[in-house]
C-alpha positions in Angstrom: 0.0 0.0 0.0 1.4 3.1 -1.0 1.6 6.4 1.6 0.4 9.8 0.3 2.2 12.6 2.3 0.9 16.0 2.3 2.8 18.3 -0.3 3.6 20.7 3.0 5.3 17.9 4.7 7.1 17.1 1.1 8.4 20.7 0.5 9.3 20.9 4.4 11.7 17.8 3.7 13.1 19.2 0.9 13.8 22.6 2.4 15.3 21.2 5.3 17.6 18.5 3.5 18.5 21.1 1.0 20.4 23.4 3.7 23.9 23.7 3.1 25.2 24.8 7.2 29.0 24.4 6.1 30.3 27.1 5.0 28.5 28.9 2.7 26.7 30.7 5.4 25.6 34.6 5.7 28.2 35.2 8.5 31.6 34.4 6.1 29.9 34.7 2.9 29.5 38.5 4.0 33.2 38.9 4.4 34.4 37.3 1.0 34.3 40.5 -0.5 35.8 42.9 2.2 39.1 44.2 0.8 40.7 44.6 4.2 40.0 40.1 4.3 43.7 38.9 3.9 43.7 35.3 4.4 41.0 33.2 4.9 41.4 29.2 5.6 38.0 27.4 5.6 39.2 23.9 6.1 37.0 22.5 3.9 39.1 19.2 3.0 41.7 21.8 2.0 44.4 24.4 3.4 44.2 26.8 0.4 44.0 30.7 1.3 40.3 31.7 -0.5 40.9 35.0 0.4 41.2 37.5 -2.8 45.1 36.8 -2.1 44.9 33.0 -2.9 48.1 32.5 -1.1 49.1 28.4 -1.7 50.6 26.0 1.0 54.2 25.8 0.7 54.8 23.1 3.7 53.0 21.2 6.2 50.3 18.7 6.4 47.2 18.3 8.5 44.0 16.0 8.8 40.5 17.0 8.7 37.6 16.2 10.9 34.2 17.5 11.8 33.5 21.0 12.1 31.1 22.4 15.4 28.4 21.9 13.1 29.0 18.2 12.3 30.1 18.6 8.9 32.5 15.6 7.8 36.2 17.2 6.6 35.2 20.5 7.5 38.2 21.4 10.5 41.6 20.9 10.4 42.8 18.6 12.9 46.5 19.1 14.6 48.7 16.5 16.2 52.2 15.7 16.8 54.6 17.2 14.1 51.3 18.3 12.0 51.6 21.8 10.5 51.0 23.8 7.4 53.1 27.1 6.3 52.5 29.2 3.5 55.7 31.2 3.1 57.0 34.9 3.8 53.4 36.1 3.2 51.6 39.1 4.8 54.4 41.3 5.7 52.0 44.3 4.5 49.6 43.2 6.9 51.6 42.9 10.0 55.1 44.7 9.4 55.9 48.6 10.2 54.5 51.4 12.2 50.8 52.1 13.1 49.6 48.3 11.2 46.1 47.4 12.1 44.9 43.5 11.9 42.6 41.3 13.5 43.2 37.5 14.0 39.7 35.6 13.9 39.3 31.6 14.0 37.5 28.9 16.3 39.8 26.5 18.0 39.1 22.9 20.0 41.9 22.7 21.7 43.4 19.3 23.4 45.8 19.5 26.4 49.2 20.8 25.8 52.2 20.1 28.0 54.1 23.0 26.7 53.4 26.4 25.1 53.0 26.0 21.7 52.1 28.5 18.4 48.9 28.4 17.2 49.7 31.0 14.6 53.1 32.5 14.1 55.8 34.6 12.0 58.6 33.6 14.1 62.1 31.9 13.8 64.0 32.1 17.0 67.7 30.2 17.8 66.2 26.8 17.4 66.6 27.6 13.7 69.7 30.3 14.2 67.8 32.7 13.2 66.4 36.0 14.9 63.4 36.5 12.0 61.1 37.3 14.7 57.6 39.1 13.9 54.9 37.7 16.4 52.8 34.7 17.7 49.4 33.6 19.0 50.1 30.7 21.3 48.5 28.2 23.4 49.8 27.5 26.8 50.3 24.3 29.0 47.5 26.3 31.2 45.1 26.4 28.5 45.2 30.5 28.1 45.6 32.4 24.7 48.8 34.5 24.3 49.8 36.8 22.0 53.2 38.5 21.4 55.0 40.9 19.0 58.5 41.3 18.9 60.9 43.8 17.3 65.0 43.9 16.8 66.5 46.8 15.3 68.5 49.7 16.0 65.9 52.1 17.9 64.1 49.2 19.4 65.0 45.3 20.8 62.3 43.7 22.7 58.9 42.1 23.3 55.3 42.7 24.4 53.6 39.4 25.5 50.1 39.3 26.6 48.2 36.1 28.0 44.6 35.7 28.9 43.4 35.7 32.7 40.8 32.7 31.9 40.9 29.5 30.6 40.1 28.0 27.6 37.6 25.1 27.6 39.5 21.9 26.4 37.6 19.9 23.7 34.9 22.5 22.9 35.0 24.7 19.9 35.3 28.4 21.4 35.5 31.3 18.6 38.6 33.5 19.5 39.3 37.3 17.9 42.9 38.9 18.5 42.9 42.7 17.8 46.2 45.0 17.1 46.0 48.4 16.7 49.2 50.0 16.2 47.9 53.8 16.7 48.0 52.9 20.2 51.0 53.4 22.6 49.2 54.0 26.0 49.7 51.3 28.8 52.9 50.5 27.2 51.2 48.0 24.8 48.4 46.9 26.5 46.1 49.0 24.7 46.7 48.1 21.3 45.7 44.6 21.8 42.3 42.9 22.7 41.1 39.6 23.2 37.3 38.1 22.0 36.3 34.8 23.4 33.0 33.8 22.3 32.1 37.2 21.2 32.3 38.2 25.0 35.7 40.6 25.8 38.1 38.9 27.8 41.2 40.7 30.1 44.5 40.3 28.3 47.3 41.0 31.0 50.8 41.7 30.7 53.2 38.7 31.4 56.4 39.4 29.8 58.1 42.8 28.0 61.2 43.8 27.2 62.8 47.0 26.0 61.4 50.5 25.1 57.5 49.7 22.8 58.6 48.9 19.3 56.4 47.8 16.1 56.7 44.4 14.3 58.8 44.5 11.7 59.8 42.9 8.5 61.3 39.8 9.0 61.5 36.7 6.8 60.0 34.1 8.8 57.2 31.7 7.4 53.7 32.4 8.4 52.3 28.9 9.9 50.2 27.0 11.8 50.7 24.7 14.6 54.2 25.4 15.1 57.3 27.7 14.3 58.6 28.3 11.0 62.0 29.4 9.6 62.3 31.8 6.9 63.8 28.2 4.8 60.6 26.7 5.6 62.0 24.6 8.2 60.4 23.5 11.4 61.9 25.4 14.4 60.2 23.9 17.7 59.6 20.4 18.9 56.4 21.5 20.4 53.4 21.1 18.2 49.6 22.3 18.7 47.2 19.5 19.6 44.0 20.4 18.7 41.3 21.6 16.0 41.3 24.6 14.1 38.4 26.2 12.1 37.5 29.2 9.8 41.2 31.2 10.2 40.7 34.8 8.9 43.1 37.5 8.7 42.0 41.4 8.7 43.9 44.5 7.5 42.1 46.5 10.0 40.3 46.1 13.6 36.9 44.9 13.4 34.3 46.4 15.1 32.2 45.5 18.1 29.5 44.5 15.7 31.3 42.2 13.3 32.9 40.8 16.3 29.9 39.5 17.8 28.6 38.9 13.9 31.4 36.5 13.6 30.9 34.7 16.9 27.3 34.0 16.7 27.6 31.2 13.8 28.2 28.6 16.2 26.4 25.3 16.9 
């Protein structure tokens, strides 16, 4: 016996089954035409830049897993010795006086025994280099750190800031970090802000050296998961463990409404 379904029920099923909740949502699509979007990794089964710059991966590999919506192969998962690097890119975004930029990404961290780099343009003495610019780190105490470094005739030092609150392990969270080089207040403290799940979190200064300076144009490669040298060589034995998704770099400081907009896309 054939069962006849009401037309309204059939249409409802069609609409639900046709919805695509991956990365074709309006929250992220609305930024695709933004000229200040300098770098964008959707991690939809690949690691290629989806911004207009279209940067290509140079070295490293990562696997993929379910994203925060349960879509298969839609988020990058990092484990022991996995990383990706894109060469010496984005210096025009980060380096020089009075630069403004924003990092935005989703993270599902696992326990790390040591401080590890999530995002970096930094190659230190482990690579016999001083090509150091900045780093976003996840600490062994589950906190977020942001540091920038400089080493020239006028300035010689760094500024390092850390979140007061811890992130939650094995749970997706939105992280947005802004940097405004127009501000010198607070000995660098006013330059950077942290937002977790759209809420402003306190960044505290934990380490500094020398006079306040700006990020310099160095040759370390832009990398995710660990540090990579100007030759594309890994500069650390410590690697991030966990998952990342929807990594965006803007050449400006996002507004409060935009931060809330981006962070609203969660399960």
